[in-house]
Each structure stands twice: as C-alpha cells, then as structure tokens.
C-alpha positions in Angstrom: -4.4 -31.7 -61.3 -4.2 -29.1 -58.9 -7.9 -28.0 -59.5 -8.9 -31.6 -58.5 -6.9 -31.7 -55.4 -8.3 -28.8 -53.6 -12.0 -29.9 -53.8 -10.4 -33.4 -52.5 -8.7 -31.9 -49.5 -11.9 -29.7 -48.9 -14.0 -33.1 -48.7 -11.3 -34.6 -46.7 -11.1 -31.9 -44.1 -15.1 -32.1 -43.5 -15.1 -36.0 -43.4 -12.3 -35.5 -40.2 -14.4 -33.0 -38.7 -17.4 -35.0 -38.8 -15.5 -38.0 -37.5 -14.6 -35.9 -34.6 -17.9 -35.2 -33.8 -19.5 -36.9 -30.6 -22.7 -37.6 -29.6 -24.7 -38.9 -26.6 -24.6 -42.6 -25.9 -28.2 -42.3 -24.9 -30.2 -39.9 -27.0 -27.6 -39.6 -30.0 -27.7 -35.8 -29.5 -24.6 -33.7 -30.2 -22.6 -33.9 -27.0 -18.9 -33.0 -25.8 -19.6 -35.6 -22.9 -20.3 -39.4 -23.5 -23.7 -38.4 -21.8 -25.4 -35.3 -22.3 -26.7 -33.0 -19.8 -30.3 -33.8 -20.1 -29.7 -37.6 -20.1 -27.6 -37.0 -16.9 -30.3 -35.2 -15.5 -32.9 -38.0 -16.5 -30.9 -41.1 -15.5 -28.4 -40.2 -13.1 -30.6 -37.8 -11.3 -27.9 -35.9 -9.1 -30.5 -34.5 -7.0 -31.7 -37.9 -5.9 -30.2 -39.5 -3.0 -29.4 -43.6 -3.4 -30.3 -45.8 -0.6 -27.1 -46.9 1.2 -28.3 -50.5 1.6 -29.4 -51.2 -2.1 -28.3 -48.3 -4.2 -32.0 -47.4 -5.1 -32.7 -44.0 -6.2 -35.0 -42.5 -3.5 -36.3 -39.2 -2.1 -33.9 -36.6 -0.8 -35.8 -36.8 2.8 -35.2 -40.6 2.9 -32.3 -42.4 4.5 -33.6 -45.8 3.4 -35.9 -47.4 0.8 -39.1 -48.8 1.9 -37.4 -52.3 1.3 -34.3 -51.8 3.2 -36.4 -50.3 5.9 -38.5 -53.3 6.2 -35.8 -55.5 6.4 -36.2 -57.3 2.9 -33.2 -55.6 1.3 -29.5 -56.7 1.3 -28.0 -57.2 4.8 -24.3 -57.9 4.3 -23.2 -55.1 2.3 -21.7 -51.8 4.1 -23.2 -49.5 1.7 -24.0 -49.6 -2.2 -24.0 -46.8 -5.0 -25.4 -46.9 -8.5 -24.4 -44.7 -11.2 -27.9 -44.5 -12.3 -31.4 -45.3 -12.5 -32.1 -48.7 -14.5 -34.9 -47.5 -17.1 -35.2 -46.2 -20.3 -32.2 -45.5 -22.5 -29.7 -46.3 -19.5 -31.0 -50.0 -19.2 -30.8 -50.4 -22.9 -27.2 -49.3 -22.9 -26.3 -51.7 -20.3 -28.1 -54.5 -22.0 -26.4 -53.7 -25.2 -23.1 -53.9 -23.2 -24.1 -57.2 -21.8 -26.1 -59.1 -24.6 -24.7 -57.5 -27.9 -21.1 -57.7 -27.1 -20.5 -54.0 -26.8 -18.2 -53.8 -23.4 -16.3 -51.0 -25.4 -19.0 -48.7 -24.5 -18.0 -48.7 -20.6 -14.8 -47.1 -21.4 -16.5 -44.1 -22.3 -18.1 -43.9 -18.9 -14.8 -44.2 -16.9 -15.0 -40.5 -15.7 -18.5 -40.9 -14.3 -17.8 -44.4 -12.6 -14.6 -43.0 -10.9 -16.5 -39.8 -9.8 -19.6 -42.1 -8.3 -17.0 -44.3 -6.3 -14.5 -42.2 -5.0 -16.9 -39.6 -3.9 -18.8 -42.1 -2.1 -16.9 -44.9 -1.0 -13.7 -45.2 1.2 -10.6 -46.6 -0.7 -10.7 -50.5 -0.8 -7.7 -52.9 -0.5 -9.3 -54.5 -3.8 -11.8 -54.5 -6.5 -13.7 -57.4 -6.8 -16.2 -58.6 -9.8 -19.3 -60.5 -9.5 -18.1 -64.2 -11.0 -19.8 -65.7 -14.1 -20.1 -69.3 -14.6 -17.8 -70.6 -16.9 -20.5 -72.0 -19.4 -21.9 -68.5 -19.0 -18.7 -66.9 -20.0 -18.0 -69.1 -22.8 -21.3 -68.4 -24.4 -21.0 -64.3 -24.0 -17.4 -64.5 -24.4 -16.7 -61.4 -21.7 -18.0 -60.7 -18.1 -19.1 -57.2 -18.2 -18.4 -57.0 -14.3 -14.7 -57.7 -14.7 -14.8 -55.0 -17.6 -16.1 -52.6 -14.8 -13.8 -53.6 -12.2 -10.8 -53.5 -14.2 -11.4 -50.0 -15.5 -11.9 -48.9 -11.7 -8.6 -50.9 -10.8 -6.7 -49.4 -13.7 -7.9 -45.9 -13.6 -7.7 -45.5 -9.9 -4.4 -48.2 -9.1 -6.5 -50.3 -7.0 -5.8 -54.3 -7.2 -8.1 -56.1 -9.2 -8.5 -59.5 -7.5 -10.9 -62.4 -8.3 -11.5 -63.9 -5.1 -14.7 -65.4 -5.7 -16.0 -68.4 -8.1 -19.3 -69.4 -9.3 -20.0 -73.1 -8.9 -23.3 -73.3 -10.4 -24.9 -72.4 -13.7 -28.1 -71.0 -12.7 -31.0 -69.7 -14.4 -31.2 -65.7 -15.2 -32.1 -63.6 -12.4 -34.1 -61.8 -14.5 -36.8 -64.2 -15.0 -37.5 -64.7 -11.2 -39.3 -63.2 -8.6 -37.8 -61.8 -5.2 -37.9 -65.1 -3.2 -36.8 -67.0 -6.2 -34.0 -64.8 -6.8 -32.7 -65.4 -3.3 -33.3 -69.3 -3.5 -31.7 -69.4 -6.9 -28.2 -68.1 -5.3 -28.0 -70.0 -2.4 -24.6 -71.9 -2.3 -23.7 -70.5 -5.6 -20.4 -68.5 -4.6 -17.3 -69.9 -3.2 -14.0 -68.0 -2.5 -11.0 -69.5 -3.9 -8.8 -71.9 -2.1 -5.9 -70.2 -0.2 -7.4 -66.8 -0.4 -6.6 -64.7 2.6 -9.4 -62.1 3.2 -9.0 -61.4 7.0 -9.7 -57.6 7.9 -9.8 -56.7 4.2 -11.9 -54.0 2.6 -13.5 -54.7 -0.8 -15.6 -52.9 -3.6 -17.6 -55.6 -4.9 -18.6 -54.6 -8.5 -21.6 -55.6 -10.5 -23.6 -54.3 -13.6 -27.1 -54.2 -12.1 -28.8 -54.5 -8.4 -32.5 -55.0 -8.5 -33.3 -57.1 -5.3 -29.8 -57.1 -4.2 -29.8 -60.9 -4.0 -26.6 -61.2 -6.1 -24.4 -58.9 -4.0 -25.7 -59.8 -0.8 -25.1 -63.5 -1.3 -21.7 -62.6 -2.5 -21.2 -60.3 0.2 -22.2 -63.0 2.9 -19.8 -65.4 1.8 -16.9 -62.9 1.8 -17.7 -61.6 5.3 -17.7 -65.4 6.3 -14.4 -65.6 5.2 -12.9 -62.6 7.2 -13.6 -59.5 5.0 -14.0 -56.6 7.4 -16.2 -54.2 5.1 -17.9 -54.4 1.8 -18.9 -51.6 -0.4 -20.8 -52.4 -3.9 -20.8 -50.2 -7.0 -23.2 -51.0 -10.0 -24.0 -49.2 -13.0 -28.1 -49.5 -12.5 -30.6 -49.9 -9.7 -33.9 -49.3 -9.4 -36.3 -46.2 -8.7 -38.6 -45.9 -5.6 -41.6 -44.5 -6.7 
C-alpha cells in the first residue's frame, strides 16, 4: 500500500505545481504577470504617448493626433487615456470578453487599469460606465463597461454610478463609418431623472474608443446636465501610423 501512495503523492504534487503556473493572456508564454513583458511592450507601448483628446497612441513629439488637431475628434472630453493599442492579440482579448462571455478576464487586468488611471487622471467623484440598451444587455448577459467600472470602483474606493441610460437600440458602431457613427448616436443617451450632477468630476468608462463618437456623445449629455469635468478610460484605442 505504501509503495502505491508515494508515486501518487508525487503525481499529485506535479499536478498542483502545474496548476500554479501562469501564462500570458495574449501570447500564452509562461509569465508571472497576466501580460508578459514582450506583449506589454507591443500593445501597451509605454514609450508612446496618447492623444489627450481621444486616447490614440501617437509619437512622442506630438501633443494630439491628426484627427483631433484638425477638429474631427471628440470635443466634450477633458482627457482620454487608453491602456493599449486596439489591435492583434489585445483586440482578440477584448473581443473574447465581449462576445465570448469572458468578463472574468478583466479581473486579471486590474493592476494595469489602476496604474493607467491613477497616474494619468485626477480623482473623480464617480466612475460611470457607458450604458447598454436593455435589449443588448439581455442578449449578451452583461455589460463589459460596467465590469470595467466596477473593478476600478472596488479597487480604488470610488463610487460607481449609473447616471446614464441608453434609450435606443442602435446598430453596432463597428459596422459604420465616422459620420454614420455620429448620426447613429444622436439622442441615444439620457441622464437618469432626478440625478444631480452639478460640478461633479467623472471618469467615463468604455472598452474601446475608435472615432470617439460614443464617449463624446455621452460626455456631451453629462456636461449639458452640469458635470464640470469628464475624463475617459478605455482598454483599447487606435494607433496613428
């Protein structure tokens, strides 16, 4: 009996050790961090600056991207920060979260999210997720921006507030051009009745920013209702070539 137990213990020990090994969420290489150093360099690009108006990754010498400098970027946001470049494996991960029911992956990104926000944005009165229409929420089962906002809220002790509602079930923004996206979102968002927003500072949270139409329209409605400053955080943004 004893001779059978020892190999079993050794086998169990090897399995436990295997289970404790971590791998990069993006490339699956062995890594003590959720994102390995190579992927952080490729997708987070720490030596690149971000356009303060739309979060797009730009060269170190530029203050704003070409779109925002020419006046076609979002105009109602005080600043936008993005964690990484929305492409390749980083884009795949965000899509897996949204479309393959894997919001739990966002918990492993919490340290990166917190570092990105607290080092680049002023303290807010509340964290506000971009709302999802009830039809889309029923279809997907969760709102990924609410998951993002709740992680920031819980980790930083900032109030999570659902100040906005989405009144129209619009076509997906990904299927539309810039002008179509702007038109698609006209009148889509409203502030909840009875909410007092005068002089508040808000972090507005979305998963991805491309043209900035969604965040821009949300910020516009909030500022029309008294919000003083609006800063946005998103997981992914474009990159200026």
